[in-house]
C-alpha angles and dihedrals in degrees: 000000000000091000090050090049094051090048088049092050090053093051091046093050092050092042090051088056090052096046093048087052086048092053089048089050091052089047088055094045093048089048097051103032122050121224100262142112093298092057090043088053092050096049092051091047088051098041095057097062090034087055090048087050093057095042098046108019109032095020123036099011097045094044091050096039102047098055092048093045091047088054092050089048093051102040107022138058131259095262095055089046093052089047092054091049092049094051095043089052092052097048093041091053094047095050092045094050091053090048092049096050092049091047091054094046097044097041098126089055093045091052091048090053097047097038110019092158094069091077092061099050119081093207094052125101108218095156091052089047091055093047092052094045089059088054096045098039096084085062088084090060095052098039094046090055087048090054089050088055090044093053089055094047093048091050087055091048094251094134103150100071097048090047094051095043097085089062088076090067089058095045092049094047093048088053090048094050096046100037108014100047097074090060096063127074086219099042097201090064084078089067091054091052088047089059091050095052093041091059091055093046093054092052093051091046094065100043098085091056091050090047093055088055088056092238102111101141132239107212105240134168123203127161118243100013105175096219095043091050092051091050093049090050094051092042100060098065092038089064086083103024098053101051108032090135090057093048088053090050087051091054089050089055093051092050093041089059087070095051130074118318107266095037091111093050093046091052091047094053093046092046089054093062092049090049089060099070091029090060095040094048112016102035092041094051091045091049096052100042098045093073091039095050090045090052092048090051091049090052091044090236102153094170094058090045092055092047096050091051095046091049092049092047096051092047090049095052092042091060104027099058098056089040089056095052092042091058093046093048095042102035096118097037090052095049094041091051099041105030111023100096131114110335096007105094134193091261089059088052090053095047094043093048093057090059094040090056093050095042089050090058088070096046095102090048093050091049092049090051089056090052100040101045094063087062086072101031094052086058090049089245105142099154098071097053088046092056092047091046094054091050088051091052090050090049089053094052092046091049090048088059095045096044109026105041096054088046094049096047091044087070093230113139120247103051088148087072089066087059088056093046092051090053091049094053092046088055088062092048088054096047093042094054092044089055094045093053094045087058093040094055090042092240092126135017119179116242123240121282100047094122094055092042092056092046092056091048092048091051092048091049091052092052091049091048094052095049097044091046091050095047099044117104120233121272092256090062092055091048095053105027123106121259092250092052091047092052091048096052094042093051090048092050092049090049091049090050096050096042094046093049098048094039088053090050091048092052090048089056101252105181097229095165091055092048093048089056095246 
């Protein structure tokens, strides 16, 4: 487990760099671009290819490609491995090119499908959204090929470069916002072009590492390639099973287009802060354990498979529960400190904090899904997660009806937060069913000590919550304090939360060395 921990730490460190740059990017965008119809238009135009990235590239494709690639690596020669990579590259590039062309040509139809409420609001910018979608849509081509290269590098335990690559998106978009916007009659178009060039930069960034491995692909097409056929077979159902949370966010975007102007932007900003711990913990754990579980399964090593799953689950729970409480407790302080500059007003802090708190409720569920789903994908079982994913999507839609509609028709502001809460609860439905079926199929059985482990974490979380709540200034202080003062207080509160949580766990006898694989 120590090797997995080191790999996970590398991914988390690189991801932290990317996410910090992402927060800086959002701060700059919020400073220069007011929350209005134009920013809503951009976030929809960006979310569509970004959703497709997570569905096709990081989701369905990676989860189908890595287990088959790991099997070729373990059981076949270098020539067959390289042949697989060449043909996967050829088919992937062809499919992506067709999707990209269709997306650019049919941008008005795509935008109507994804954000139908734009047409009915006078302050919305549907034409601008279509124009930006045509610019951002090729991002799916570049970033999916980037994910293909990342899958190869991760399988060969080269985790650092793929984990750092997303930082380039933030760097390029920051440059576009600061230096590019003044050159456009519609300044926000600079962000759309930033997305386009960032996708290309991320692909080019990884190619030297792939070349050093001797695995730079030649794009080849051949009918009935055994490996490609298996990947395609696995990939079709994983389109749904791998990215249920993203589909739920898409549903939120669609419904938010009917709510008050700014709802899409408020949901976007709150989602960004939930994505930070999700990426650092959930995505990192899922990334390192998928090749390991795939290798364990190929070797028929059931004991190692169980041990890997149990270790990842414990680590995920250990970090996700306090992170959830921290985001709920510090939602307004975080948004006031990081985002409230320039055009981002206190009302935007209030509205975004509502959805940040409700999104954060589901953080543990989202992280558990990232850990549990590889238990099926590593065994090349894609049907079970798909069935579970469809149930979770249905639960999200039902919860939207039960939560959002009464909130909306009551006339109380903040109905967008109900969308976030529905997504959060659907995340637990997904995680719970994945866990149930892993046990039912006897793929995974938790080891002894889980009850005591959870009780210790619960006690430590209570201690952390009490101290942070007592130490936090009132909302009025965050609204009027200087930026330096807000940064100081927020840093102190985060330090208090972390120290109190881990000190409490230490006093309760949490076996950290055993968990860390030492």
